[in-house]
C-alpha positions in Angstrom: 14.8 -31.2 24.0 16.2 -30.4 20.5 19.6 -28.8 20.3 19.8 -27.4 16.8 17.7 -26.1 13.9 18.7 -29.2 11.9 17.1 -31.3 14.5 13.9 -29.2 14.2 13.9 -29.6 10.4 14.3 -33.4 10.8 11.4 -33.3 13.3 9.2 -31.5 10.8 10.1 -33.9 8.0 8.9 -36.8 10.1 5.6 -34.9 10.5 5.3 -34.0 6.8 2.8 -36.7 6.0 0.3 -34.9 8.2 -0.4 -32.5 5.3 -2.4 -29.3 5.2 -5.4 -29.3 7.6 -7.7 -26.3 7.7 -9.4 -25.2 11.0 -8.3 -23.5 14.1 -8.9 -26.1 16.9 -5.3 -27.2 17.1 -4.1 -23.6 17.0 -6.4 -22.5 19.7 -5.2 -25.3 22.0 -1.5 -24.5 21.3 -2.1 -20.8 21.9 -4.1 -21.4 25.1 -1.3 -23.5 26.5 1.0 -20.5 26.2 -1.5 -18.0 27.7 -2.6 -16.7 24.3 0.4 -14.6 23.2 -1.6 -13.5 20.1 -3.7 -11.2 22.3 -0.7 -9.4 23.9 0.3 -7.2 20.9 -1.3 -5.1 18.2 -1.5 -6.9 14.8 -2.4 -6.2 11.2 -3.7 -9.1 9.2 -2.8 -9.4 5.5 -4.4 -11.9 3.0 -4.6 -12.1 -0.8 -3.5 -14.2 -3.7 -0.5 -12.0 -4.6 1.0 -8.9 -3.2 0.9 -9.8 0.5 4.6 -9.8 1.0 5.2 -6.5 -0.9 2.3 -4.7 0.9 3.6 -6.0 4.2 7.2 -4.8 3.4 6.0 -1.3 2.5 4.2 -1.1 5.8 7.1 -2.6 7.7 9.7 -0.1 6.4 7.4 2.8 7.1 6.9 1.8 10.7 10.6 0.9 11.3 11.5 4.3 10.0 9.4 5.7 12.9 11.5 3.7 15.4 8.8 1.1 16.0 9.6 -2.5 16.8 7.8 -4.4 14.0 7.2 -8.1 14.1 6.7 -9.9 10.8 5.2 -13.4 10.2 5.5 -14.5 6.6 5.4 -17.6 4.4 6.8 -19.3 2.6 10.3 -18.5 3.8 13.2 -18.3 1.4 15.8 -18.5 4.2 14.8 -21.6 6.3 12.7 -21.9 9.4 13.8 -18.7 11.0 12.9 -16.8 7.9 9.2 -17.0 8.8 9.6 -14.7 11.9 11.3 -11.3 11.9 11.8 -8.4 14.3 12.3 -5.4 12.1 14.8 -6.6 9.4 16.4 -9.4 11.4 15.1 -13.0 11.5 14.5 -14.6 14.9 17.8 -16.1 16.1 18.2 -19.9 16.1 18.6 -19.8 19.8 15.3 -18.0 20.4 13.5 -20.3 18.0 14.8 -23.4 19.7 14.0 -22.2 23.1 10.3 -21.4 22.1 10.0 -24.7 20.2 11.2 -26.7 23.1 8.7 -24.9 25.3 6.0 -26.2 22.9 7.1 -29.8 22.6 5.2 -31.2 25.6 1.9 -29.6 24.3 2.5 -30.9 20.8 3.2 -34.4 22.2 -0.1 -34.3 24.1 -2.0 -33.2 21.1 -0.4 -36.0 19.1 -1.6 -38.5 21.7 -5.1 -37.1 21.2 -4.8 -37.6 17.4 -4.8 -33.8 16.9 -1.4 -33.6 15.3 -0.4 -29.9 14.8 1.2 -29.1 11.4 4.6 -27.5 10.9 2.9 -24.2 9.9 0.7 -24.2 13.0 3.7 -24.8 15.3 5.8 -22.0 13.6 2.8 -19.6 13.8 2.5 -20.2 17.5 6.2 -19.6 18.0 5.9 -16.3 16.1 3.2 -15.1 18.6 5.3 -16.3 21.5 8.2 -14.3 20.2 6.3 -11.2 19.4 4.6 -11.1 22.8 7.6 -9.5 24.6 9.5 -7.9 21.7 7.3 -5.8 19.3 5.1 -2.7 19.2 3.1 -4.1 16.3 3.1 -7.3 14.3 2.3 -7.7 10.6 0.8 -11.1 10.0 0.7 -12.6 6.5 -2.0 -15.2 6.0 -0.7 -18.5 4.6 -3.4 -19.9 2.4 -6.9 -18.5 2.2 -7.9 -16.7 5.4 -11.0 -18.0 7.0 -9.6 -21.3 8.2 -5.9 -20.2 7.9 -3.7 -20.8 10.9 -3.1 -17.1 11.3 -6.9 -16.3 11.6 -6.7 -16.5 15.4 -6.0 -12.8 15.9 -8.1 -9.7 16.6 -6.2 -7.2 14.4 -6.5 -3.4 14.4 -6.7 -3.6 10.6 -7.4 -6.2 7.9 -5.9 -6.0 4.4 -6.9 -8.1 1.3 -4.5 -7.3 -1.5 -6.2 -9.1 -4.4 -7.9 -12.3 -5.4 -7.0 -14.7 -8.2 -7.2 -18.4 -8.9 -4.7 -20.3 -6.7 -4.8 -23.2 -4.3 -8.2 -24.2 -5.9 -8.0 -27.7 -4.4 -8.2 -26.2 -0.9 -9.9 -22.9 -1.4 -12.5 -23.6 -4.1 -12.6 -23.7 -7.9 -14.2 -20.2 -8.5 -13.0 -16.7 -7.7 -16.1 -16.2 -5.5 -15.3 -19.3 -3.4 -11.7 -18.1 -3.0 -13.0 -14.6 -2.1 -15.1 -16.2 0.6 -12.0 -17.7 2.2 -10.0 -14.5 1.9 -12.9 -12.5 3.4 -12.7 -14.6 6.5 -10.0 -12.3 7.9 -12.6 -9.4 8.1 -13.3 -8.8 11.8 -16.2 -7.1 13.6 -15.8 -3.3 13.8 -12.3 -3.5 12.4 -11.6 -1.5 9.1 -10.7 -3.4 6.0 -8.4 -2.2 3.2 -8.8 -3.9 -0.2 -6.5 -3.6 -3.2 -7.2 -4.2 -6.9 -10.0 -6.7 -6.4 -11.7 -8.5 -9.3 -15.3 -7.2 -9.6 -16.8 -10.6 -9.2 -15.2 -10.9 -5.8 -16.3 -7.6 -4.4 -19.9 -8.6 -3.4 -18.5 -11.5 -1.4 -16.1 -9.2 0.6 -18.7 -6.4 1.0 -21.3 -9.0 2.3 -18.7 -10.2 4.9 -17.9 -6.6 5.8 -21.5 -5.6 6.2 -22.2 -8.6 8.5 -19.2 -7.6 10.6 -19.8 -3.8 10.6 -16.4 -3.4 9.0 -15.8 -0.2 6.9 -14.1 -1.1 3.6 -11.6 1.2 1.9 -11.1 0.1 -1.7 -8.4 0.9 -4.2 -9.7 3.1 -7.1 -12.9 3.7 -5.2 -11.8 5.4 -2.0 -8.1 5.8 -2.5 -6.1 5.9 -5.7 -2.6 6.1 -7.4 -2.3 8.6 -10.3 0.5 10.0 -12.5 2.7 6.9 -12.3 6.2 7.6 -13.6 9.1 5.1 -14.0 12.4 6.4 -12.8 16.0 5.1 -13.0 15.7 3.8 -9.4 12.0 2.7 -9.3 8.6 4.5 -9.7 6.9 7.6 -8.5 3.1 8.3 -8.2 0.6 10.6 -6.7 -1.5 9.0 -4.0 -4.9 10.5 -2.9 -7.6 9.8 -0.3 -10.3 12.4 0.2 -8.6 15.7 0.5 -5.2 14.2 1.3 -2.7 13.8 -1.5 1.0 13.0 -1.4 3.9 12.1 -3.8 5.3 8.6 -3.2 8.5 7.1 -4.5 9.2 3.3 -4.4 12.2 1.2 -5.4 10.2 -1.8 -6.7 9.2 -2.0 -10.3 5.9 -2.9 -11.9 2.4 -1.3 -11.8 1.3 -4.0 -9.3 3.9 -2.6 -6.8 2.3 0.9 -7.1 -1.0 -0.8 -6.1 0.7 -2.6 -3.2 2.3 0.6 -2.0 -1.0 2.5 -2.3 -2.7 -0.1 -0.2 0.1 0.2 2.5 -0.3 4.0 2.6 -4.1 3.6 3.0 -3.4 1.3 5.9 -1.0 3.8 7.5 -3.7 6.5 7.0 -6.3 4.4 8.9 -3.7 3.7 11.7 -3.2 7.5 12.0 -7.0 8.1 12.0 -7.3 5.6 14.9 -4.7 7.3 17.1 -1.4 5.8 15.9 1.2 8.5 15.9 4.1 8.6 13.4 5.9 11.0 11.1 4.8 10.8 7.5 8.1 12.2 6.3 9.8 9.2 7.9 7.2 6.8 6.8 7.5 7.8 3.1 11.3 7.6 3.4 10.9 4.1 4.7 8.6 3.1 1.9 11.2 4.4 -0.6 13.6 1.7 0.7 11.3 -1.3 0.6 12.5 -4.3 -1.4 11.2 -7.9 -1.2 13.6 -10.7 -1.7 12.5 -12.9 -4.6 10.0 -10.3 -6.0 11.6 -8.9 -9.2 14.9 -9.0 -7.3 18.0 -8.2 -9.2 20.3 -10.7 -7.7 23.3 -10.5 -10.1 24.9 -8.0 -12.4 26.8 -8.9 -15.6 24.8 -10.9 -16.5 21.6 -9.4 -15.2 19.7 -12.1 -13.3 16.3 -11.3 -11.9 14.3 -13.5 -9.5 10.6 -13.4 -9.2 8.2 -15.6 -7.3 5.5 -15.6 -10.1 3.8 -18.8 -9.0 0.3 -18.5 -10.5 -1.1 -16.9 -13.7 -2.0 -13.6 -12.0 1.6 -13.3 -10.7 3.0 -14.3 -14.2 0.9 -11.5 -15.9 2.3 -8.9 -13.5 5.9 -10.3 -13.9 5.9 -10.3 -17.7 4.4 -6.8 -17.8 7.3 -5.6 -15.6 9.8 -7.4 -17.7 8.6 -5.6 -20.8 8.4 -2.2 -19.1 11.9 -2.4 -17.7 13.9 -4.6 -20.1 12.2 -4.1 -23.4 15.4 -3.6 -25.4 17.3 -6.6 -24.0 17.3 -10.3 -25.1 15.3 -12.0 -22.4 15.7 -15.6 -21.2 13.5 -17.3 -18.6 14.3 -20.3 -16.4 11.1 -21.7 -15.0 10.0 -24.4 -12.5 6.8 -24.9 -10.4 4.5 -27.0 -8.4 2.4 -29.5 -10.4 -0.8 -28.3 -8.6 -0.4 -24.9 -10.2 -1.6 -23.8 -13.6 1.8 -24.2 -15.2 0.7 -24.6 -18.8 -1.2 -21.4 -18.6 1.8 -19.6 -17.0 4.1 -20.8 -19.7 1.6 -19.7 -22.4 1.6 -16.2 -20.8 5.4 -16.0 -20.7 6.1 -17.4 -24.2 5.6 -14.2 -26.3 8.0 -12.1 -24.1 11.1 -14.2 -23.9 13.7 -15.2 -26.5 14.0 -18.6 -24.8 12.4 -20.4 -21.9 14.3 -23.2 -20.0 12.1 -25.5 -17.9 13.6 -27.4 -15.0 12.7 -28.9 -11.7 13.8 -28.8 -8.1 13.9 -30.9 -4.9 10.3 -30.9 -3.6 7.6 -33.5 -3.6 5.2 -31.2 -5.3 7.6 -30.0 -8.1 6.7 -31.0 -11.6 9.5 -32.9 -13.3 11.4 -31.4 -16.2 10.1 -33.7 -18.9 6.5 -33.3 -17.9 6.9 -29.6 -17.8 8.4 -29.6 -21.3 5.4 -31.5 -22.7 3.0 -28.7 -21.6 3.9 -26.3 -24.5 5.1 -27.1 -28.0 7.6 -24.4 -29.2 11.1 -24.1 -30.4 11.7 -21.5 -27.7 11.4 -24.2 -25.0 14.6 -25.9 -23.6 15.1 -28.5 -20.9 17.6 -28.4 -18.0 17.8 -31.4 -15.8 20.3 -29.5 -13.6 19.5 -25.8 -13.2 22.6 -25.3 -11.1 24.8 -26.3 -14.1 22.7 -24.1 -16.4 23.2 -21.1 -14.2 26.9 -21.7 -13.7 27.3 -21.9 -17.5 25.4 -18.6 -17.9 27.6 -16.9 -15.2 30.7 -18.0 -17.0 29.7 -17.3 -20.6 27.2 -14.5 -21.4 26.6 -11.5 -23.6 25.8 -8.2 -22.0 22.7 -7.9 -24.2 21.2 -10.9 -22.5 19.1 -10.7 -19.3 18.1 -13.8 -17.4 14.9 -14.2 -15.3 14.1 -17.0 -12.9 10.4 -17.5 -12.0 8.0 -19.9 -10.6 7.6 -21.5 -7.2 8.9 -19.5 -4.3 10.6 -22.7 -3.0 12.5 -22.9 -6.3 13.3 -19.1 -6.1 14.7 -19.7 -2.6 17.0 -22.5 -3.8 18.2 -20.4 -6.8 18.8 -17.4 -4.5 20.8 -19.4 -2.0 22.9 -20.9 -4.9 23.6 -17.4 -6.4 24.4 -15.9 -3.1 27.0 -18.6 -2.4 28.3 -18.4 -6.0 28.9 -14.7 -5.6 30.9 -15.0 -2.3 
């Protein structure tokens, strides 16, 4: 039996060479050994290239405001192992995580002996369902990568959500949008409604085909529901949401047009829940939506100087990020610190960012997939580009010497954002 989270982390490190393995056979055996906890609570399944976490958070806050116990499974975590599994706005305790992990160890050992080594993500997913079984009224499950063969695709949800589809994880999901759409569409379930956000037109036929085969009714942004009259306010954004004859004014704290789309998708999901007998107060739900904020998504982490964190880790995310930067901080001098995984389209992301920042500092971080600083620097030739071999020293210098006209943005891999966030939180205390 393991006695601490550090021991669990070491255990997972020893298994890290097992890699990413699609398929649900290992998951099904792990879940069966625990009497299938995933069948014991209502779930909503959320997939998509970007926007999953924000859409989930809008939904979560609306349901919490109605006194519901809401489970959340999310990845990646910016706050360690326990940051994957939440009850309302509190992560699972280390004690609860350890108890459930130790309960699984004999089954993991048996699977290992049969050369069916469960991955870290599979084990954590099973622990999430074990935890939710006795603690939640509803669980919001964020797909990891893809959907069809994703670890989380073992549930029978009351609702499926696909936020959007863009090029990402091409090595695993396919090298065209249509192939990626096929993987995301795998979360569509028989006779379960599906909500889709701002989907690229080339992907829609793939999703509609899957939905037709599964008798799933699809509700599509800008086709069945829409957001109009978007206004930027001092504390966020406001817009008018409409579905059929129903219309309502919605206010959100998060910036960027993409967050309007994510909030609209969440409200459509709430509408379908109500249509299917879920009872809640809309007044409370909209008040909850108004409070929603996702860590690491255009998160203002520091004042004087302004430092914004954003997990823009693919070109689609970078486009949304730079548009929000311009909309909100157009009159400031803007500086970007950037690092990412080598299997992402980093050259394209830097090219997208270049026109909007006075300087871009490229760096690296402690992860086997991280591109090193010198290699990143060679991707783009411009006087705007700087190198930092130690981003902690760079940030410390910025915090000690800055001009109030300067705003600093940190973007790229969510793993990098997590490290920066932890550093700044510690620096501020």
